[in-house]
KEKE-3310 file (N, C-alpha, C; in steps of 0.2 Angstrom, whole numbers, plus 5000, padded with zeros to 4 digits):
npx = (5566:5559:5546:5533:5524:5507:5499:5490:5483:5488:5491:5502:5514:5523:5537:5531:5535:5542:5543:5533:5522:5513:5505:5501:5493:5483:5477:5473:5463:5454:5448:5446:5434:5429:5441:5442:5431:5433:5446:5459:5469:5479:5472:5477:5484:5482:5487:5500:5512:5509:5506:5518:5525:5519:5522:5536:5537:5535:5545:5556:5553:5555:5569:5573:5569:5557:5544:5535:5529:5520:5514:5500:5498:5487:5487:5496:5491:5490:5481:5479:5486:5498:5505:5518:5513:5518:5534:5544:5558:5567:5559:5551:5539:5525:5514:5502:5493:5481:5474:5462:5456:5439:5436:5444:5441:5436:5444:5453:5466:5472:5473:5482:5493:5496:5499:5512:5519:5518:5525:5538:5541:5541:5549:5561:5564:5562:5551:5539:5526:5512:5502:5485:5474:5457:5443:5427:5416:5421:5419:5425:5439:5440:5437:5448:5458:5452:5453:5467:5470:5471:5469:5456:5459:5452:5443:5446:5437:5429:5441:5447:5445:5436:5431:5424:5417:5418:5427:5426:5440:5445:5457:5468:5478:5493:5504:5522:5524:5512:5509:5518:5514:5501:5504:5512:5502:5494:5503:5505:5492:5493:5502)
npy = (4654:4663:4676:4683:4697:4699:4709:4721:4714:4704:4693:4681:4674:4659:4647:4630:4616:4600:4599:4605:4596:4591:4603:4606:4595:4596:4608:4604:4595:4603:4610:4600:4594:4606:4610:4599:4598:4601:4598:4586:4588:4585:4573:4561:4563:4559:4556:4561:4555:4553:4566:4572:4565:4570:4584:4582:4578:4589:4597:4590:4592:4606:4606:4600:4610:4610:4612:4619:4622:4633:4640:4649:4659:4666:4678:4669:4656:4643:4643:4640:4638:4641:4635:4630:4620:4614:4618:4624:4629:4629:4629:4640:4640:4638:4632:4638:4636:4633:4631:4632:4634:4635:4645:4655:4660:4672:4684:4688:4682:4672:4677:4688:4680:4672:4682:4686:4674:4674:4686:4684:4672:4678:4689:4685:4672:4672:4667:4664:4661:4658:4647:4643:4631:4625:4618:4619:4621:4627:4641:4651:4649:4651:4665:4670:4669:4678:4690:4691:4695:4686:4677:4667:4652:4641:4626:4610:4597:4585:4581:4575:4564:4566:4561:4551:4557:4564:4578:4595:4605:4622:4632:4645:4659:4669:4680:4684:4698:4704:4702:4711:4723:4725:4726:4737:4747:4746:4750:4763:4769:4772:4782)
npz = (5389:5378:5380:5372:5372:5369:5370:5380:5389:5397:5390:5383:5371:5371:5370:5368:5376:5379:5393:5398:5399:5409:5412:5399:5396:5406:5402:5389:5393:5399:5388:5378:5371:5364:5357:5348:5340:5327:5323:5326:5335:5348:5352:5355:5366:5381:5394:5405:5399:5386:5382:5384:5374:5362:5363:5362:5349:5342:5346:5341:5327:5327:5329:5318:5309:5303:5308:5322:5339:5349:5364:5370:5383:5396:5408:5414:5413:5403:5388:5375:5358:5345:5329:5318:5307:5296:5289:5277:5273:5262:5251:5254:5260:5272:5284:5295:5310:5324:5340:5354:5370:5376:5386:5383:5370:5358:5361:5352:5353:5346:5333:5336:5340:5329:5320:5325:5322:5308:5305:5309:5301:5288:5289:5296:5292:5278:5272:5259:5256:5266:5273:5278:5284:5286:5292:5283:5290:5302:5307:5316:5315:5301:5301:5308:5297:5288:5296:5296:5284:5274:5258:5251:5243:5239:5240:5247:5243:5254:5260:5271:5285:5299:5315:5309:5298:5282:5278:5271:5267:5268:5260:5263:5261:5262:5254:5255:5250:5250:5264:5270:5264:5269:5283:5282:5279:5290:5300:5295:5298:5311:5313)
capx = (5567:5556:5539:5531:5518:5502:5495:5489:5478:5491:5492:5509:5516:5530:5538:5528:5540:5540:5543:5526:5517:5507:5501:5498:5487:5477:5474:5469:5457:5449:5445:5446:5428:5429:5446:5442:5425:5435:5453:5460:5475:5479:5467:5481:5487:5477:5490:5506:5517:5507:5506:5525:5527:5516:5526:5543:5537:5536:5552:5560:5551:5558:5576:5574:5567:5551:5538:5536:5523:5520:5508:5497:5496:5483:5488:5500:5487:5490:5474:5479:5493:5498:5510:5519:5511:5523:5539:5548:5562:5570:5554:5548:5531:5524:5507:5501:5487:5480:5469:5461:5450:5433:5436:5449:5439:5433:5448:5458:5472:5474:5475:5488:5498:5498:5503:5519:5522:5519:5530:5544:5542:5542:5555:5567:5566:5561:5545:5536:5519:5510:5495:5480:5469:5452:5436:5423:5411:5425:5419:5430:5445:5440:5437:5455:5461:5450:5456:5474:5470:5473:5465:5454:5461:5448:5441:5447:5431:5430:5449:5450:5439:5436:5425:5420:5413:5422:5427:5429:5445:5447:5464:5469:5486:5495:5511:5526:5523:5505:5509:5522:5510:5496:5508:5514:5496:5491:5507:5503:5486:5494:5507)
capy = (4655:4669:4677:4688:4700:4699:4715:4723:4709:4698:4687:4680:4668:4656:4640:4625:4611:4593:4599:4608:4591:4591:4609:4605:4590:4600:4613:4600:4592:4609:4612:4594:4594:4612:4610:4593:4598:4602:4595:4580:4590:4583:4568:4556:4566:4557:4556:4565:4552:4554:4573:4573:4563:4575:4590:4580:4577:4596:4599:4586:4596:4612:4605:4598:4616:4608:4614:4621:4623:4639:4641:4655:4660:4672:4678:4664:4650:4640:4643:4638:4638:4641:4631:4629:4613:4613:4623:4622:4635:4628:4632:4646:4639:4635:4632:4640:4633:4635:4628:4637:4632:4639:4651:4661:4662:4679:4689:4689:4679:4668:4682:4691:4676:4671:4688:4686:4669:4676:4692:4680:4668:4682:4694:4682:4666:4673:4663:4668:4659:4656:4644:4642:4626:4625:4615:4624:4622:4630:4648:4655:4648:4655:4672:4672:4670:4684:4695:4691:4697:4680:4675:4661:4650:4636:4621:4603:4593:4579:4579:4571:4561:4568:4558:4547:4561:4567:4585:4599:4610:4628:4634:4652:4660:4676:4680:4689:4705:4706:4703:4717:4729:4725:4728:4745:4751:4746:4755:4770:4772:4774:4787)
capz = (5382:5376:5380:5368:5374:5364:5371:5387:5393:5401:5385:5380:5367:5373:5367:5371:5376:5382:5400:5399:5398:5414:5411:5392:5397:5410:5397:5384:5396:5400:5381:5373:5367:5360:5352:5344:5336:5320:5322:5331:5338:5355:5354:5358:5373:5386:5400:5404:5395:5379:5381:5383:5367:5357:5363:5360:5342:5339:5348:5336:5321:5327:5329:5311:5305:5299:5311:5329:5343:5353:5368:5372:5390:5397:5415:5417:5412:5396:5386:5368:5355:5338:5327:5311:5306:5291:5288:5272:5272:5256:5246:5256:5261:5278:5286:5302:5313:5330:5344:5359:5374:5375:5390:5380:5364:5357:5363:5347:5355:5340:5328:5338:5340:5322:5317:5327:5318:5301:5305:5310:5295:5283:5290:5299:5288:5271:5269:5253:5256:5273:5272:5283:5282:5291:5290:5280:5296:5307:5306:5320:5311:5294:5303:5309:5291:5286:5300:5294:5277:5269:5252:5250:5237:5237:5245:5245:5245:5258:5259:5276:5289:5306:5319:5305:5293:5277:5279:5267:5269:5265:5259:5263:5261:5261:5251:5259:5248:5253:5271:5271:5262:5274:5289:5281:5279:5297:5304:5293:5301:5318:5313)
cpx = (5565:5549:5538:5525:5513:5497:5494:5485:5481:5493:5500:5510:5523:5530:5534:5532:5538:5540:5537:5520:5512:5503:5498:5492:5481:5474:5470:5462:5452:5445:5445:5440:5428:5434:5445:5435:5428:5442:5454:5466:5474:5475:5471:5485:5482:5480:5497:5512:5515:5507:5513:5527:5524:5521:5533:5543:5538:5542:5557:5559:5555:5566:5577:5572:5561:5544:5540:5529:5525:5514:5506:5495:5492:5484:5491:5497:5488:5483:5474:5486:5492:5504:5512:5518:5516:5528:5544:5553:5565:5565:5550:5541:5531:5516:5506:5494:5486:5475:5468:5455:5445:5433:5440:5446:5436:5437:5453:5465:5476:5477:5481:5494:5501:5501:5511:5522:5523:5525:5537:5546:5544:5548:5561:5569:5565:5556:5542:5528:5518:5503:5491:5475:5464:5446:5432:5418:5415:5425:5424:5437:5446:5440:5444:5459:5459:5453:5464:5475:5472:5468:5463:5455:5456:5447:5443:5441:5432:5437:5451:5444:5441:5430:5421:5416:5419:5421:5429:5434:5446:5454:5464:5476:5487:5503:5515:5525:5517:5505:5513:5518:5504:5499:5509:5508:5493:5496:5506:5497:5488:5500:5504)
cpy = (4663:4670:4683:4691:4700:4705:4717:4719:4704:4692:4687:4674:4666:4650:4635:4619:4605:4594:4602:4602:4591:4597:4609:4600:4593:4604:4609:4597:4597:4610:4606:4594:4599:4611:4605:4593:4598:4599:4590:4582:4588:4577:4562:4557:4564:4556:4560:4562:4554:4562:4575:4571:4567:4581:4588:4580:4584:4599:4596:4590:4602:4611:4603:4604:4614:4609:4617:4623:4629:4639:4648:4655:4666:4672:4672:4657:4649:4639:4641:4638:4639:4637:4632:4622:4610:4619:4621:4628:4634:4631:4638:4646:4636:4636:4633:4637:4635:4630:4633:4633:4637:4645:4657:4663:4669:4685:4691:4687:4675:4672:4685:4686:4674:4676:4688:4680:4671:4682:4688:4676:4672:4686:4690:4676:4666:4669:4667:4667:4656:4654:4644:4637:4626:4621:4620:4626:4626:4638:4652:4654:4652:4663:4674:4673:4676:4690:4696:4694:4692:4680:4668:4658:4644:4631:4614:4599:4586:4576:4575:4569:4563:4565:4555:4551:4564:4575:4589:4604:4616:4630:4641:4653:4668:4676:4685:4697:4708:4707:4710:4723:4730:4728:4736:4749:4751:4751:4762:4773:4775:4780:4794)
cpz = (5380:5379:5377:5370:5368:5365:5378:5392:5397:5396:5383:5376:5369:5370:5371:5370:5380:5390:5403:5399:5403:5413:5404:5393:5401:5405:5392:5387:5397:5393:5376:5368:5362:5355:5346:5340:5328:5318:5327:5335:5346:5357:5357:5364:5378:5393:5399:5399:5387:5377:5380:5376:5362:5357:5361:5352:5339:5341:5343:5329:5321:5326:5321:5306:5300:5302:5318:5332:5348:5358:5369:5379:5391:5405:5418:5416:5404:5393:5378:5365:5348:5336:5320:5310:5301:5290:5283:5270:5265:5250:5248:5258:5269:5279:5293:5304:5320:5334:5350:5364:5375:5380:5387:5373:5364:5359:5358:5349:5350:5335:5329:5338:5333:5319:5319:5323:5311:5301:5305:5304:5290:5283:5292:5294:5281:5268:5264:5254:5263:5271:5278:5281:5287:5287:5288:5286:5302:5306:5310:5317:5305:5296:5305:5302:5288:5289:5298:5287:5272:5263:5252:5244:5234:5242:5242:5248:5248:5258:5265:5281:5296:5310:5314:5299:5289:5278:5273:5270:5265:5265:5259:5263:5260:5259:5255:5256:5250:5260:5273:5269:5267:5281:5288:5282:5286:5301:5302:5297:5308:5319:5314)
residu = (MET:TYR:ALA:THR:SER:LEU:GLY:ASP:ASP:GLY:ALA:GLU:LEU:ARG:PRO:LEU:GLU:PRO:TRP:HIS:ALA:GLU:GLU:PHE:LEU:THR:HIS:LEU:ASP:ARG:GLY:ARG:GLU:PHE:VAL:GLN:ARG:TYR:ILE:SER:PHE:GLY:SER:ARG:ALA:THR:ASP:VAL:ALA:SER:ALA:ARG:LYS:LEU:LEU:GLN:SER:TYR:ALA:ASP:ARG:LYS:ALA:ALA:ASP:THR:GLY:SER:LEU:HIS:GLY:VAL:TRP:LEU:ASP:GLY:LEU:LEU:VAL:GLY:GLY:VAL:LEU:PHE:ARG:THR:PHE:ASP:ALA:GLU:HIS:GLY:THR:CYS:GLU:VAL:GLY:CYS:TRP:LEU:GLU:PRO:ALA:ALA:ALA:GLY:ARG:GLY:LEU:ILE:THR:ARG:ALA:ILE:ARG:VAL:LEU:ILE:ASP:TRP:ALA:VAL:ASP:GLU:ARG:GLY:MET:HIS:ARG:VAL:GLU:TRP:HIS:ALA:ALA:THR:ALA:ASN:GLU:PRO:SER:LEU:ASN:VAL:ALA:ARG:ARG:LEU:GLY:MET:SER:ARG:GLU:GLY:VAL:LEU:ARG:GLU:SER:TRP:SER:HIS:ARG:GLY:VAL:ARG:GLN:ASP:THR:GLU:ILE:TRP:SER:VAL:LEU:ALA:PRO:GLU:TRP:ARG:ALA:MET:ARG:HIS:THR:GLN:GLU:SER:ARG:PHE:LEU)
# end
């Protein structure tokens, strides 16, 4: 399908599809405890069949134009991913998210991959509002929102339960005009 380079370090963004189930499960198993500290993503993918089922659910969402899943590969190894958790073209809003195994953390992979998603959502699909939701304790995720230039809108107090504990969720967003202005400013610095 496609492979989008995320820089000179061998990182690529590619579709993550049902036929990747074995590779996806192996990746999840490498980072399961790390990934699931703050989110339950992948918790039901415990064998190849359930991994394929999760990937198929996102393939179905992509076909319905309501979400999509994309893998981040580093030197040919699946190390994480980004997604449109929600995608509402009619209303021009979407929510992006991510997960990453610990060996790939701290390299800026998620920030670079999310930039690709936001560029596409704003430029190709006309999205007006892109949201980022993260547990208040998930500082690495909040830092991605900051690096992307998103605005913190507020906190949904104890909005969901994870591992039996009620969690606060921070809501961050960027609007299309803000995103374009930031991108223009960044591009101007390199001219």
